[in-house]
C-alpha positions, 0 to 999 in steps of 0.5 A, a space after each residue: 287509437 289510430 290517431 294517437 298512434 299517428 300523433 305519437 309517431 309524428 312526435 317521434 319522427 319530429 324528435 329524430 328530425 330535430 336531432 339530425 337537423 343540426 348535424 351536417 353529414 359533410 362535417 367531420 368531427 374534430 380529430 383528436 391526436 391519438 399520439 401520446 404526448 412526448 415523454 420528457 427527456 430523461 435527466 442527464 446521467 451524472 458525469 463519470 468520475 475522472 479516470 485516475 491514470 495508473 502508471 503501468 511502467 514496471 518498477 524494480 522491487 525495492 532492495 530490502 537492504 536499502 528500504 528505510 522501512 525495512 529492519 534490514 536497513 539497520 546494519 549496526 549492532 550495539 554493545 554495552 561498555 566492555 561487553 561483547 554480548 548482543 543487546 536484546 534490543 538488537 537481536 531482531 536486527 541480527 535475526 533479520 539479517 540471518 534470514 536474509 542471508 539464508 534466503 540469498 545464498 550467494 550473499 556474503 558479509 563482513 562483520 566489523 567490530 568497533 569500540 569507543 576511544 577508551 582502552 588501549 589499542 590491543 585491548 580494543 582490537 580484541 574487544 572489537 573482534 569478540 563483538 564481531 564474532 558474537 554476531 557471526 556466531 548468532 548468524 551461524 545459529 540461524 543457518 548461515 554458513 561460516 564461510 559466508 561471514 568474515 569478521 574483522 576488528 577495527 578497534 577504536 580506529 573507525 568511530 561513528 561519533 568523534 565526541 568524548 561523551 557517553 552518548 558518543 561512545 555508545 554509538 561507537 560500541 558496535 558491530 557493523 554488518 557490511 554486505 559484499 
């Protein structure tokens, strides 16, 4: 049994010697780079939207009397033939001017009554005055002091349209609101 042991031990030593014989102790195993591979560069960020230049220069507010989008730019009130009552379509114009005058206590106006060319001079002067007075009375009802509203009749002396048709005459039957 000793021989068997010795033989077994010899075989084991031979295997160990065979395994070690191919590896030299001087040789170092190849080193692997333990650094991770560099990450790919991130995609470039999208270009920012162009910055819109904003004009920071202060602008003067538009005077509502001169703003064509504002009802206050309308300064004429129109009348039917031989009438001095304000048309329903022009009531908002008069009311807007009334509110403006109430809010701007230092402003004053002159209401100029006008007529078309038909009728005598005296008749048209009287009709123009009644038209101007109708606008003044509406302004008073809205809270405008009477001393801030002057009325005058121009009769047929200041036509807006010099034509001799109904369309021309309808432009001349008016009361104009003139700010001083």
